[in-house]
C-alpha positions in Angstrom: 155.3 72.7 119.1 159.0 73.0 118.1 160.2 75.1 115.3 163.2 74.5 112.9 166.3 76.5 113.9 168.2 76.6 110.7 167.2 79.1 107.9 166.7 76.4 105.3 164.6 74.3 107.5 162.7 77.3 108.6 162.0 78.3 105.0 160.6 74.9 104.1 158.6 74.9 107.4 156.9 78.2 106.4 156.2 77.0 102.8 154.6 73.7 104.1 152.6 75.6 106.7 151.3 78.1 104.2 150.3 75.3 101.8 148.4 73.5 104.6 146.6 76.7 105.5 145.8 77.3 101.8 144.3 73.8 101.4 142.3 74.3 104.6 141.0 77.7 103.5 140.0 76.2 100.1 138.2 73.4 101.9 136.4 75.8 104.2 135.3 78.0 101.3 134.0 74.9 99.5 132.1 73.8 102.6 130.6 77.3 103.1 129.5 77.3 99.5 127.9 73.9 99.9 126.1 75.0 103.0 124.8 78.2 101.3 123.7 76.3 98.3 121.8 73.7 100.4 119.6 76.4 101.9 117.0 75.5 99.4 116.4 71.9 100.6 113.3 71.3 98.6 114.2 72.4 95.1 111.4 73.2 92.6 110.8 71.0 89.5 109.1 73.9 87.7 109.5 77.6 87.7 107.1 80.3 86.4 108.0 84.0 86.2 105.0 86.3 85.9 105.8 89.9 84.9 102.9 92.4 85.2 104.0 95.3 83.0 104.0 98.7 84.7 102.8 97.4 88.1 103.5 99.7 91.0 103.6 98.0 94.5 100.9 100.4 95.9 98.4 99.1 93.3 98.4 95.8 95.3 96.8 97.5 98.3 94.4 99.5 96.1 93.1 96.7 93.9 90.7 93.8 94.4 93.4 91.2 93.7 92.8 88.2 95.9 95.2 85.8 94.1 98.2 88.2 94.4 97.4 88.9 98.0 97.0 85.2 98.7 100.4 84.4 97.1 102.0 87.1 99.2 100.7 85.4 102.4 102.0 82.1 101.1 105.4 83.3 100.1 108.2 85.8 100.6 107.9 89.3 99.2 109.3 92.8 98.8 107.3 95.9 97.9 110.6 97.8 97.6 112.5 95.9 94.9 114.1 97.9 92.1 114.1 97.7 88.3 116.9 99.0 86.1 117.4 102.3 84.4 116.2 102.9 81.8 113.0 101.6 83.3 111.5 100.3 80.1 110.0 97.0 79.2 112.7 95.5 76.9 115.8 96.6 78.9 114.2 95.4 82.2 113.1 92.0 80.8 116.5 91.5 79.3 118.0 92.1 82.7 115.5 89.8 84.2 116.5 86.8 82.0 120.2 87.5 81.7 121.0 88.5 85.3 122.9 91.5 83.9 122.5 95.3 84.1 121.7 97.2 80.9 125.3 98.3 80.8 126.4 94.7 80.7 123.8 93.2 78.3 123.6 96.3 76.1 119.9 96.5 75.4 118.9 100.0 76.3 116.2 100.8 73.7 112.6 99.7 74.0 112.1 98.6 70.4 112.7 95.4 68.5 111.6 93.9 65.2 112.5 90.4 63.7 115.2 91.6 61.3 117.2 92.8 64.4 119.5 90.3 66.3 118.4 88.3 69.3 119.7 88.4 72.8 123.0 86.6 72.6 124.1 86.5 76.3 123.4 83.5 78.5 119.9 83.5 79.7 117.8 81.5 82.1 116.3 79.8 79.0 119.6 78.8 77.4 121.0 77.5 80.7 117.8 75.5 81.4 118.0 74.0 77.9 121.6 72.9 78.6 120.1 70.9 81.5 117.5 69.3 79.3 114.6 71.5 80.5 111.8 72.7 78.3 111.1 76.4 78.2 108.4 78.7 77.0 107.2 82.3 76.8 103.7 83.7 76.6 103.8 87.5 76.3 101.7 90.5 75.5 104.2 92.5 73.5 105.9 91.4 70.3 109.2 93.1 71.2 109.9 90.5 73.9 110.6 88.0 71.1 114.1 89.5 71.3 114.6 87.2 74.3 113.4 84.1 72.4 116.5 83.2 70.5 115.7 80.6 67.8 116.6 77.1 68.9 116.5 77.9 72.6 112.8 78.2 73.5 110.5 75.3 72.9 107.5 77.7 72.5 106.9 81.4 72.1 103.6 83.2 71.8 102.7 86.9 71.8 99.2 88.6 71.8 100.7 91.7 70.2 99.0 94.0 72.8 95.6 92.7 71.7 92.6 93.7 73.8 92.0 91.1 76.5 95.6 89.9 76.4 95.5 88.7 80.1 92.6 86.3 79.4 94.2 85.2 76.1 97.6 84.5 77.7 96.1 82.6 80.6 94.0 80.3 78.3 96.9 79.7 75.9 99.2 78.8 78.7 96.7 76.6 80.4 96.2 74.6 77.2 99.9 74.3 76.6 100.8 73.2 80.2 98.4 70.3 80.1 100.2 68.7 77.2 103.8 69.9 77.4 104.5 70.6 81.1 107.5 73.0 80.5 109.9 73.4 83.4 110.5 77.1 82.9 108.0 79.6 81.7 107.9 83.4 81.5 104.4 84.9 81.4 104.0 88.7 80.6 100.8 90.7 81.1 100.8 94.1 79.3 97.5 95.7 80.4 98.5 97.8 83.4 101.2 99.5 81.4 99.0 100.1 78.3 96.3 101.5 80.5 98.7 103.6 82.5 99.9 105.3 79.3 96.3 106.0 78.2 94.6 106.9 81.5 97.4 107.4 84.0 99.1 105.2 86.6 96.9 104.5 89.7 93.8 105.7 87.7 90.6 103.7 88.0 91.2 102.1 84.6 94.8 101.2 85.6 93.5 99.4 88.8 90.9 97.6 86.8 93.5 96.4 84.3 95.5 95.0 87.2 92.5 93.2 88.5 92.0 91.6 85.1 95.6 90.3 85.4 94.8 88.9 88.9 91.9 87.0 87.5 94.2 85.6 84.8 96.7 84.5 87.4 93.8 82.6 89.1 93.2 80.7 85.9 97.0 79.9 85.7 97.1 78.6 89.3 94.0 76.4 88.7 95.5 74.9 85.6 98.7 74.0 87.4 96.7 72.4 90.1 94.7 70.4 87.5 97.9 68.9 86.0 99.4 68.2 89.4 102.5 70.4 89.4 101.4 73.3 91.5 103.1 72.1 94.7 106.4 71.6 92.8 106.4 75.0 91.1 108.3 78.1 92.1 106.4 81.3 91.2 108.1 84.7 91.0 105.7 87.6 90.3 107.3 91.0 89.6 107.2 93.9 87.2 109.5 95.6 84.8 108.8 99.2 86.0 106.2 101.4 87.8 105.0 104.7 86.5 103.6 108.1 87.3 101.0 110.2 85.5 101.1 108.7 82.0 104.8 107.7 81.7 107.7 105.8 83.3 110.5 108.2 82.5 113.4 108.9 84.9 114.4 107.4 88.2 111.7 108.6 90.6 110.6 105.9 93.2 107.2 105.6 91.6 109.0 104.6 88.4 111.8 102.3 89.5 110.2 100.6 92.6 108.5 97.2 91.8 107.0 94.3 93.7 108.8 91.0 93.9 107.0 87.9 95.2 108.2 84.4 95.5 106.1 81.3 96.3 107.0 77.6 96.1 108.9 74.7 97.5 111.2 75.6 100.3 110.2 79.3 100.3 109.3 81.0 103.6 105.7 81.8 104.1 104.4 85.3 104.9 108.0 86.6 105.0 108.9 90.2 104.2 112.4 90.2 102.6 114.9 92.3 104.4 117.6 92.6 101.8 117.8 94.7 98.6 116.4 93.1 95.5 116.9 94.1 91.9 115.1 92.7 88.9 118.2 91.0 87.6 118.4 89.0 90.8 115.4 87.1 89.5 117.4 85.0 87.0 119.9 83.7 89.6 117.1 83.0 92.1 115.1 80.9 89.5 118.2 78.9 88.5 119.1 78.3 92.2 115.6 77.0 92.9 115.8 74.6 89.9 119.2 73.3 91.1 121.2 75.1 88.4 124.3 77.1 89.4 124.0 80.7 88.1 127.0 82.1 86.2 129.5 83.9 88.5 129.8 86.7 86.0 126.1 87.7 86.4 125.3 90.9 88.3 122.3 89.3 90.0 122.5 86.9 92.9 120.1 84.3 94.3 117.9 85.7 97.0 118.8 82.9 99.4 117.1 84.7 102.3 113.7 83.5 101.1 114.5 79.8 101.4 114.1 77.7 104.5 117.3 76.0 105.7 117.0 72.2 106.1 117.0 72.5 109.9 114.6 75.4 110.0 110.9 74.5 110.8 108.1 75.8 108.6 106.5 78.9 109.9 104.8 82.1 109.0 106.2 85.5 109.6 103.8 88.5 110.1 103.1 90.6 107.0 
């Protein structure tokens, strides 16, 4: 290769060369982004997020929860995911749907009533609606209506912490799914948290409350199978916080460590996730699975590790 010998020609040669390298670099970055975003070859048509309020990961091994354990074997999971601080229901769920830390989304209190404002940041629900998807929430605590900005969700229901909320939520969801088939749903079960505050985390009553939630999840799975959308649905099952004794104050591991389980189209089976996961990664992961690009400004990122690459054969890793 010959190089120009005069200063002017050399200057233009350098400019042209840098421009070519810049174009090439941009093309390579675009190609890399395409490859990364194609990791989920079989995108989900539906997504259901299930939050089990106050669930500690070690309760999974202690309880008789066959549906949760079966989903772990069928999907990818971490028993060392982290929630936000403050580890409270409303700040954590706000992070879950906005992809932002509490410092970014601003909700740090654990209280909301209708005369207060609604969450105004972009959420998984607002972005799904922009793509023409129907969204819904079935929850056990009224304060989570903060996330249901009017005009965004197609449907919202709360049991208001009523006794037997797990059973009520499962039945109401099952009835709704048969007629409406929403593409994105958040289901929230309050009992483990409510029982933990009364009887203590990891108490016999707490474990029984979790077992009630597991039975409700069984009803939900059955209803999805009945309407023929189970195989096309991504499930993410997680929690907003753990707890110790009768509270979830502070940043001890028992308080901020939560389970995170993903099952569905293109998700690895029986795979223990290696990377770190935070509750606000849930939003980006759900959008990614639905084929919606998450906002770059979000703190959370898609957990692409759980998805099978197009060339990767299906297989099961050991739990």
